[in-house]
N, C-alpha and C positions, 0 to 999 in steps of 0.2 A: 178837121184836117182834110184838105182837098186831095184829089187823086195824085196831083203832081208832088205834093208834100209826102204822101205815102210812098210813092215810087222812089223819091229821093231818099227817104229814110231807109227803105229796104236796100237800096244800092249802097248806102253808107254802111249798113250792118254787114252786108256781104263783103264789101271791099276790106273793111277793117276787122272782120270776123268777130263782131261783138253783137250784143243785144242792147237795144235802147228802149226801155219801157216807155209807154205812151206818156206817163206823167213826167218823166225826165225830158222827153222830146218837147213837150209843151212849154217847158221852162227855158229851152234853148232858143233865144231870140235873135242872136247874131251868128254869123259864120265863125267868128272868133270863139264864142262860147261853145259852139259845136266842136271846134278844133281842140279846145282845152279839155272838154268832156271826153273826147276820143282818146287823147293822150293819157289822161288819168286812167281810163278803162284799160288801155294797152299796158300801162305800168302795172295795174292790179293783176293782169294776166301773165306778168313776168316778161313782157316784151319791152325791155329796157332801152332799146335803141330808137325809140320813137319820142318825138317832142311835138309841141303844138305847131311849130313852124313847118316841120315836115308834113304834118297832117294838113295844115292850111294849104300847102302847095298841092297836095293831092286833091283837096276839095276844090281847088281852082280849076281842075280838070273835070271833076265829077259834076259839080253844080251846073256849070254852063251847059253841059250835055243834057242833063235832065230838065233844066228849066228854060233852056233856049235863051240864055242871056249872055252878053259879052263877058269874057273872062275878066276884063278890067273892072267890072262891077262887083266881082267876088273878092271883097276885102275883109279883113278881120272885123271891121265895124259895120259891114253891110248887114242890114236887118232882113230876115227872111220875108217878112211881110212886104217889104219894098221890092224884093226880087220876085215874089209871087204876083204883086200888083202889076208888075211890068208885063206879065204874060198876056 
């Protein structure tokens, strides 16, 4: 995992107040998978007013900031490897 990926992961954990184990992070290949993962974690913590669409909207702000990519590239189907390769 590169430095950009680690910084993004830490920012996601901070923003959503969750922990993402490295093994789980390695299996999250798309932005949509990350959004779904976060929504499930939020629900498991009793934060019921969160869904994957809300999370995706927040990720569309966070990811471009940390990876210096255009917000339009941050879609549910966007693969992290493609976003990192853009750097």
